[in-house]
C-alpha positions as CSV (number, residue, x, y, z in Angstrom):
1,X,-12.9,6.2,6.7
2,X,-13.3,7.2,3.0
3,X,-12.2,3.7,1.9
4,X,-15.1,2.2,4.0
5,X,-17.5,4.6,2.3
6,X,-16.3,3.6,-1.2
7,X,-16.6,-0.1,-0.3
8,X,-20.0,0.5,1.1
9,X,-21.1,2.3,-2.1
10,X,-19.6,-0.4,-4.3
11,X,-21.3,-3.2,-2.3
12,X,-24.7,-1.4,-2.4
13,X,-24.5,-0.9,-6.2
14,X,-23.5,-4.6,-6.8
15,X,-26.2,-5.9,-4.4
16,X,-28.8,-3.7,-6.2
17,X,-28.0,-5.4,-9.4
18,X,-26.0,-2.5,-10.8
19,X,-24.8,-4.3,-13.9
20,X,-22.1,-2.5,-15.9
21,X,-21.9,0.4,-13.5
22,X,-21.2,-1.9,-10.6
23,X,-17.9,-1.7,-8.9
24,X,-15.4,0.9,-7.9
25,X,-15.4,4.0,-10.1
26,X,-12.3,4.0,-12.3
27,X,-10.9,7.4,-11.0
28,X,-11.1,6.3,-7.4
29,X,-9.6,2.9,-8.1
30,X,-6.7,4.4,-10.0
31,X,-6.0,6.9,-7.3
32,X,-6.0,4.3,-4.5
33,X,-3.8,2.1,-6.7
34,X,-1.4,5.0,-7.2
35,X,-1.2,5.5,-3.5
36,X,-0.3,1.8,-3.0
37,X,2.4,2.1,-5.7
38,X,3.9,5.2,-3.9
39,X,3.9,3.4,-0.6
40,X,5.4,0.2,-2.1
41,X,8.1,1.8,-4.3
42,X,8.7,5.5,-3.7
43,X,8.8,5.5,0.1
44,X,11.4,2.7,0.4
45,X,13.6,4.4,-2.2
46,X,13.4,7.7,-0.3
47,X,14.1,6.0,3.0
48,X,17.2,4.4,1.6
49,X,18.4,7.7,0.1
50,X,17.9,9.5,3.4
51,X,19.8,6.8,5.2
52,X,22.7,7.0,2.7
53,X,22.8,10.8,3.3
54,X,22.9,10.3,7.0
55,X,25.7,7.7,6.6
56,X,27.6,10.0,4.2
57,X,27.4,12.9,6.7
58,X,29.2,10.7,9.3
59,X,31.9,9.7,6.9
60,X,32.5,13.2,5.8
61,X,32.8,14.4,9.4
62,X,35.6,11.7,9.9
63,X,34.3,11.2,13.4
64,X,33.9,7.6,14.6
65,X,30.8,8.4,16.7
66,X,29.0,10.1,13.9
67,X,29.9,7.2,11.5
68,X,28.4,4.7,14.0
69,X,25.3,7.0,14.5
70,X,24.9,7.3,10.7
71,X,25.3,3.6,10.2
72,X,22.7,2.9,12.9
73,X,20.2,5.3,11.3
74,X,20.9,3.8,7.9
75,X,20.1,0.3,9.1
76,X,16.9,1.5,10.7
77,X,15.8,3.2,7.5
78,X,16.6,0.1,5.4
79,X,14.5,-2.0,7.8
80,X,11.6,0.6,7.6
81,X,11.9,0.5,3.8
82,X,11.6,-3.3,3.8
83,X,8.6,-3.1,6.1
84,X,6.9,-0.5,3.8
85,X,7.4,-2.7,0.8
86,X,6.2,-5.9,2.6
87,X,3.1,-4.2,4.2
88,X,1.5,-3.6,0.8
89,X,2.4,-7.1,-0.4
90,X,0.9,-8.6,2.8
91,X,-2.3,-6.5,2.4
92,X,-2.7,-7.7,-1.2
93,X,-2.2,-11.3,-0.2
94,X,-4.7,-11.1,2.7
95,X,-7.4,-9.5,0.5
96,X,-6.8,-12.0,-2.3
97,X,-7.0,-15.0,0.0
98,X,-10.1,-13.7,2.0
99,X,-11.8,-12.5,-1.2
100,X,-11.4,-15.9,-2.9
101,X,-12.5,-17.9,0.2
102,X,-15.6,-15.8,1.0
103,X,-18.8,-17.3,-0.4
104,X,-21.3,-14.8,1.0
105,X,-22.3,-12.4,-1.8
106,X,-22.5,-9.3,0.3
107,X,-19.2,-9.9,1.9
108,X,-17.6,-11.2,-1.3
109,X,-18.7,-8.0,-3.1
110,X,-16.8,-5.9,-0.5
111,X,-13.7,-8.0,-0.9
112,X,-14.0,-7.8,-4.7
113,X,-14.2,-4.0,-4.4
114,X,-11.2,-3.9,-2.1
115,X,-9.3,-6.1,-4.6
116,X,-10.2,-3.7,-7.4
117,X,-9.0,-0.7,-5.3
118,X,-5.6,-2.3,-4.5
119,X,-4.8,-3.7,-7.9
120,X,-6.1,-0.8,-9.9
121,X,-8.5,-2.8,-12.0
122,X,-11.6,-0.8,-11.3
123,X,-14.4,-1.0,-13.7
C-alpha cells in the first residue's frame, strides 16, 4: 500500500508541474531499489545455502531416506531461488515495456515513478 501512496504523490507532483522536485524522493527510491536487490540476489543465495545444509545433513547421517529427503528439499530451494531471481527481472521488464508504450501523461508519470523506484534512479 505504501508503494501506491508514493506513486500517487509522485504523479501528483509531476502533474502539478513540479519541475526539479518532481519524481520519487531519492531516499525512498534507494530504499526500494535496495529491497529489489536483496530479493534478487541475497534471497536466492540464502535459499541455495540452506538447501546445501539440508542435503549435507542427509549425507552426514548416512541414511538413504534422509539423503533423498535432503536432495528433494535442495531441488525445491533451488527452484525457489530461480523464481525469486526471475520475478524481479520480469517485474522490471513489464514496467519498462508498459512505461514506454503508455502515451497518457498521468499514467505515464506513474510508470516513470515505478521505473525510478525499481532501478534506483530517483531524482
